[in-house]
C-alpha positions in Angstrom: -3.4 -16.1 -27.5 0.1 -17.1 -26.6 1.1 -16.7 -23.0 -1.7 -14.3 -22.3 -4.2 -17.1 -21.8 -2.1 -18.6 -19.1 -1.2 -15.5 -17.1 -4.5 -15.0 -15.3 -4.2 -18.6 -14.0 -1.0 -17.7 -12.1 -1.4 -14.0 -11.4 -3.5 -14.6 -8.2 -0.1 -15.2 -6.6 0.4 -11.4 -6.7 -2.5 -11.0 -4.2 -0.9 -13.2 -1.6 1.3 -10.5 0.0 -1.6 -8.1 0.5 -3.7 -10.9 2.0 -1.1 -11.2 4.7 -0.5 -7.5 5.3 -4.0 -5.9 4.7 -5.4 -7.3 8.0 -2.5 -5.7 9.9 -2.2 -2.3 8.2 -5.7 -1.4 6.8 -8.9 -0.8 8.6 -10.8 -4.1 8.5 -13.6 -2.7 6.5 -11.2 -1.5 3.8 -9.3 -4.8 4.0 -12.4 -6.9 3.5 -13.6 -4.9 0.5 -10.1 -4.9 -1.1 -9.6 -8.6 -0.7 -13.0 -9.5 -2.0 -12.6 -7.2 -5.0 -9.2 -8.6 -5.9 -10.5 -12.2 -5.5 -13.5 -11.7 -7.7 -11.6 -10.0 -10.5 -8.8 -12.5 -10.5 -11.2 -15.4 -10.4 -13.3 -14.0 -13.2 -10.2 -13.6 -15.4 -9.1 -17.1 -14.6 -12.5 -18.4 -15.5 -12.5 -16.5 -18.8 -9.2 -17.9 -19.8 -10.2 -21.4 -18.7 -13.3 -21.1 -20.9 -11.1 -20.0 -23.8 -9.0 -23.0 -23.4 -12.1 -25.2 -23.2 -13.2 -23.9 -26.6 -9.9 -24.8 -28.0 -10.0 -28.3 -26.4 -13.5 -28.9 -27.5 -12.6 -28.1 -31.1 -10.2 -31.0 -31.0 -12.7 -33.6 -29.9 -14.2 -35.9 -32.5 -17.8 -35.4 -33.2 -17.9 -31.9 -31.7 -20.6 -29.5 -33.1 -18.1 -26.7 -33.8 -17.1 -25.7 -37.3 -14.5 -28.0 -38.9 -12.2 -25.0 -39.5 -11.6 -24.6 -35.8 -9.6 -27.8 -35.7 -7.5 -27.1 -38.8 -3.7 -27.4 -38.4 -3.3 -23.6 -39.0 -5.7 -22.9 -36.0 -3.8 -25.4 -33.8 -0.5 -23.7 -34.8 -2.0 -20.3 -33.8 -3.1 -21.6 -30.4 -0.1 -23.0 -28.6 -0.3 -26.2 -26.6 -3.9 -26.8 -27.6 -3.6 -30.6 -27.6 -2.8 -30.8 -23.9 -4.0 -27.6 -22.2 -7.2 -27.4 -24.3 -8.4 -30.9 -23.3 -7.1 -30.7 -19.7 -9.1 -27.4 -19.3 -12.3 -29.3 -20.1 -11.8 -31.5 -17.0 -10.7 -28.5 -15.0 -13.9 -26.5 -15.9 -16.1 -29.5 -14.9 -14.3 -29.6 -11.5 -14.7 -25.9 -11.0 -18.4 -26.0 -11.9 -19.0 -28.9 -9.5 -17.1 -27.2 -6.7 -18.9 -23.9 -7.2 -22.3 -25.6 -7.4 -21.7 -27.6 -4.2 -20.5 -24.5 -2.4 -23.6 -22.5 -3.4 -26.0 -25.4 -2.7 -24.5 -26.0 0.8 -24.7 -22.3 1.6 -28.4 -21.9 0.7 -29.5 -25.3 1.9 -28.2 -24.5 5.4 -29.8 -21.0 5.2 -33.2 -22.6 4.3 -33.0 -25.2 7.0 -32.0 -22.6 9.6 -34.9 -20.3 8.7 -37.4 -23.2 8.8 -36.1 -24.0 12.3 -36.9 -20.5 13.5 -40.7 -21.2 13.6 -41.8 -21.2 17.2 -38.6 -20.0 18.7 -38.7 -17.2 21.2 -36.7 -14.1 20.2 -36.4 -10.4 20.7 -36.7 -8.7 17.3 -33.9 -9.9 15.1 -32.5 -12.2 17.7 -33.5 -15.9 17.8 -32.6 -17.9 20.9 -32.1 -21.6 20.3 -32.5 -24.0 23.2 -29.2 -25.8 22.9 -26.5 -26.9 25.3 -23.8 -26.2 22.7 -22.6 -22.6 22.9 -22.6 -20.7 19.6 -23.7 -17.5 18.0 -23.8 -16.5 14.3 -25.4 -14.2 11.8 -28.0 -15.9 9.6 -28.5 -13.8 6.4 -31.9 -13.7 4.8 -35.0 -11.5 4.6 -34.9 -10.6 7.3 -31.5 -11.6 8.7 -31.4 -13.0 12.2 -28.9 -13.3 15.0 -28.8 -17.0 16.0 -27.6 -17.6 19.5 -27.9 -20.6 21.8 -29.0 -20.5 25.4 -25.6 -22.0 26.4 -23.8 -19.0 24.8 -26.1 -16.5 26.5 -25.6 -18.2 29.9 -21.8 -17.8 29.5 -21.9 -14.1 29.1 -22.9 -11.2 31.3 -25.7 -8.8 30.1 -23.2 -6.1 28.9 -21.2 -8.8 27.0 -24.4 -10.0 25.4 -24.9 -6.5 24.0 -21.5 -6.7 22.4 -22.3 -10.1 21.0 -25.6 -8.9 19.4 -23.9 -5.7 18.1 -21.1 -7.9 16.5 -23.6 -10.2 14.7 -25.8 -7.3 13.6 -22.7 -5.7 12.1 -22.2 -8.9 10.0 -25.7 -8.6 8.7 -25.5 -4.9 8.0 -22.2 -5.3 6.2 -23.5 -8.2 4.1 -20.4 -10.1 5.2 -21.9 -13.4 4.0 -21.8 -12.1 0.4 -18.2 -11.2 0.7 -17.3 -14.6 2.2 -19.4 -16.5 -0.4 -17.9 -14.6 -3.3 -14.3 -15.2 -2.1 -15.1 -18.8 -1.4 -16.3 -19.2 -5.0 -13.2 -17.5 -6.2 -11.1 -20.1 -4.4 -13.1 -22.8 -6.1 -12.3 -21.2 -9.5 -8.6 -20.8 -8.8 -7.1 -22.6 -5.7 -4.3 -19.9 -5.6 -7.0 -17.5 -4.2 -7.8 -19.7 -1.1 -5.4 -17.7 1.2 -7.5 -14.6 0.6 -10.5 -16.3 2.2 -8.6 -16.8 5.5 -7.6 -13.2 5.5 -11.1 -12.1 4.6 -12.6 -14.2 7.5 -10.3 -12.4 9.9 -11.1 -9.0 8.4 -14.8 -9.4 8.6 -14.6 -10.5 12.2 -12.4 -7.5 13.0 -14.8 -5.2 11.1 -17.7 -6.5 13.3 -15.5 -6.2 16.4 -14.9 -2.6 15.7 -18.6 -2.0 15.1 -19.5 -3.7 18.4 -16.9 -1.6 20.2 -18.3 1.5 18.7 -21.8 0.5 19.7 -21.0 -0.3 23.3 -18.5 2.5 23.7 -16.1 0.2 25.5 -13.3 -1.6 23.6 -12.2 -3.5 26.7 -15.7 -4.8 27.3 -15.9 -6.0 23.7 -12.5 -7.6 24.0 -13.6 -9.5 27.1 -16.8 -10.7 25.4 -14.8 -12.0 22.4 -12.3 -13.8 24.7 -15.0 -15.3 26.9 -17.1 -16.5 24.0 -14.1 -18.0 22.3 -13.3 -20.1 25.4 -16.7 -21.8 25.3 -17.8 -21.5 21.6 -18.4 -24.5 19.4 -19.2 -24.4 15.6 -22.8 -24.1 14.8 -24.1 -27.6 14.0 -24.7 -28.7 10.4 -23.8 -25.6 8.4 -21.1 -23.7 6.5 -18.9 -21.1 8.0 -21.2 -18.1 8.5 -19.9 -15.0 10.2 -19.6 -15.9 13.9 -18.8 -14.0 17.1 -16.0 -16.3 18.4 -15.5 -19.3 16.0 -13.8 -17.4 13.2 -10.4 -15.7 13.1 -7.4 -15.8 15.4 -9.1 -14.7 18.6 -6.0 -13.6 20.5 -5.1 -11.2 17.7 -8.7 -9.9 17.7 -8.6 -9.3 21.5 -5.2 -7.6 21.2 -6.5 -5.3 18.4 -9.5 -4.3 20.5 -7.3 -3.5 23.5 -5.3 -1.1 21.2 -6.4 2.1 19.5 -9.0 2.4 16.8 -7.4 1.5 13.5 -7.0 4.4 11.0 -9.6 4.4 8.3 -7.5 5.3 5.3 -8.4 4.2 1.9 -4.9 3.0 0.8 -1.8 2.2 2.8 1.2 4.6 2.4 3.2 3.8 -0.7 6.6 3.5 1.1 5.4 0.7 3.4 5.3 -3.1 3.0 1.5 -2.9 2.9 1.6 -0.1 0.3 4.0 -2.1 -1.9 1.9 -5.3 -1.5 -1.3 -3.3 -2.4 0.5 -2.0 -5.5 1.6 -5.5 -6.5 -1.9 -6.8 -6.1 -3.4 -4.0 -8.1 -0.8 -4.4 -10.8 -1.4 -8.2 -10.9 -5.2 -7.7 -11.1 -4.8 -5.2 -13.9 -2.5 -7.4 -15.9 -4.8 -10.4 -15.4 -7.8 -8.4 -16.7 -5.8 -7.1 -19.7 -4.4 -10.6 -20.4 -7.8 -12.2 -20.4 -9.1 -9.5 -22.7 -6.1 -9.9 -25.0 -6.6 -13.7 -25.1 -10.3 -13.4 -25.8 -9.9 -11.0 -28.6 -7.0 -13.0 -30.2 -9.0 -16.2 -30.1 -12.1 -14.5 -31.5 -10.1 -13.3 -34.5 -8.4 -16.7 -35.0 -11.6 -18.6 -34.9 -13.5 -16.0 -37.0 -10.9 -16.4 -39.7 -11.2 -20.2 -39.5 -15.0 -20.2 -39.6 -16.3 -20.9 -43.1 -18.8 -18.3 -44.4 
């Protein structure tokens, strides 16, 4: 196993530069998918290596059900730092499981409560209008997904601006942005070094929906004005996790400035001889090395423990 079992735990650091640059130099749709893919792969590799260390640590506990040969001195010598890292990883895995379980439970509990609250509400198709003096609007995923908007938010916008709002939230539902956000949030629970990717992803999904709203309305200035006005009055939706929202998420001044500029180029990969291109290469290299390191550690531990297992 050697150092390979520890590399995936720190290699998420290689994704931090692209998290800062992707939102500026990539189309928001490309940036969102790139950030989510990197986060999921890096988190999976971290979880695999944490699990390998848990096996090592469990083998050292008295009364464990594992074969006695797994705790022999020769096995401990082949697996460096097992006494400390192996046992510490057991605690870490429990914390990771609790954090992921809480995140998923909170996400789906709010979804269920919100869908139950839809009964009897007036709405137009996939739009549900909530009689509330708190202004907010967000996309509620489900079957079917709904656009949740309060009467206070509708009152603060003009009819054309409401169309931009509805197009924005429908873009969140069509792009399954809640899945990207949940996957990256879970990745952050697995490895805290991945949390910066969540902030970048939140901004990218909002920009993605902004661009779809601007394309639908055909007026980037109108969409920018709607985003700015909604941001001035918006409050977080009560009682729930951070679902994709028209004005509550992302640095609003930067979103407005981006909408007042030209449509971002929809290229698949930033040019190599640019900061964003270099950051994307570093992130890709780090993700590849993380995957290979996790595979190497798993294979190495398999052969070590197979040799130590009595026939």
